[in-house]
DRENKEDO-647849 format. One record per residue (C-alpha): residue in three letters; z, y, x. Coordinates in pm, whole numbers, plus 50000, padded with zeros to 5 digits. Example, Ala and Ser with C-alpha at 12.3 -4.5 7.8 and 13.67 -1.06 7.14 Angstrom:
residues 2
ALA507804955051230;SER507144989451367;
END
This chain:
residues 159
UNK467928558240614;UNK466898588840853;UNK470238614240917;UNK468368629641183;UNK464968649741205;UNK462378631541428;UNK462908662541651;UNK466468653041716;UNK465588617841730;UNK462918623842020;UNK465398647642192;UNK468318613042186;UNK465468591642311;UNK464868614842599;UNK468678612642655;UNK468708572642603;UNK465728571942875;UNK468278585743154;UNK469998554343171;UNK469668516843197;UNK468288506042877;UNK471358479042836;UNK473538511242862;UNK471918533542630;UNK475168538642455;UNK475788563742762;UNK474138592242587;UNK476548591542340;UNK477838626142409;UNK474318643342443;UNK473508623642132;UNK476678639341925;UNK475618669642075;UNK472248669141935;UNK473288658641616;UNK475688686141558;UNK473438712641684;UNK471118697341382;UNK473898696341098;UNK476628718641227;UNK479188696741245;UNK479848662241279;UNK480738639540948;UNK481598604740946;UNK478338594640828;UNK476548613541134;UNK479028598441343;UNK478148562841235;UNK474628569941235;UNK474528583441611;UNK476648549941702;UNK474238529541518;UNK470998543541680;UNK472848539142022;UNK473828503641925;UNK477728504841965;UNK480448502141768;UNK480988533141546;UNK484948535741673;UNK483378541742016;UNK481478572341894;UNK484348588341715;UNK486488581142027;UNK484208603442203;UNK483838630341890;UNK487628632641846;UNK488638635342223;UNK486318664142307;UNK486978700042163;UNK483318707542161;UNK482428681441872;UNK483378697341517;UNK484568671741271;UNK484558694240974;UNK482658723140896;UNK482348756641062;UNK480378789641060;UNK477128791941184;UNK478518810441475;UNK481248794941657;UNK482928817441903;UNK485688799942155;UNK487448823342360;UNK489338808442668;UNK492648815442649;UNK493778797242980;UNK496118817843231;UNK493288832743481;UNK491478845243149;UNK494718859042991;UNK495578875343314;UNK492168892043274;UNK492688905442894;UNK491788874542726;UNK494678877042475;UNK493628915942359;UNK490268897142328;UNK491148874042132;UNK493578895741909;UNK490268923341879;UNK488118892341772;UNK490558884641510;UNK490818920741356;UNK487118925741392;UNK486398892241196;UNK489568889840977;UNK490288855041053;UNK492538837041316;UNK491658807841537;UNK490818777641358;UNK489468796541058;UNK486108807740923;UNK485128841340789;UNK484498834040402;UNK480688844540424;UNK480448811240667;UNK478748828840920;UNK481748828041214;UNK484388803941327;UNK486858813741571;UNK488118789341827;UNK490868788742090;UNK489598769142420;UNK490458758142728;UNK489288766143086;UNK485778768443121;UNK485588766343454;UNK484558805943562;UNK487808818443594;UNK486618849043802;UNK484658860443499;UNK487168860943224;UNK487758871442978;UNK485188851742827;UNK484108831642516;UNK481188802142436;UNK479228807742134;UNK478308772641986;UNK479148753342291;UNK475768768442448;UNK475998802742558;UNK478668816342780;UNK479608854342739;UNK481888868043061;UNK483658900843131;UNK484368903742753;UNK485448938542641;UNK485518952642305;UNK482428968442323;UNK480398935542476;UNK481988919342186;UNK480388941541910;UNK477198939042094;UNK477678899342069;UNK478798902341713;UNK475838925241619;UNK473438904141760;UNK474648874641549;UNK474148886941249;
END
């Protein structure tokens, strides 16, 4: 049974090719990311499928999926917005931006809008402390130096 599209499997195969054949399980993080991009989140079935595809125990793939906060283990909105709330970003106004997003979307951290469009998450340091406040969209695109105006532009562009 194939849980992922041929396109996703081809992407995973490209990641596997970066490692010696006997260490293809080293591609687990990339494979989970690819699966999550396709499915929107990682179900138990998807994690087990990825583990089997990589020839590794399912528990090892679960360990990766549950350790890193970039993996979603339950359904989330089509647009996941993760706001950095670590101290450097807080000192640059991340708290105000987070409150603005909560009010604008009508949800709190860890919640999804009723239409399933947006999920708001609180995130740890994203490694660009001089560019705060900032957020990540679906773990792939970073928006820095956020203001209420740039947040409005971001949300409008995601509709």
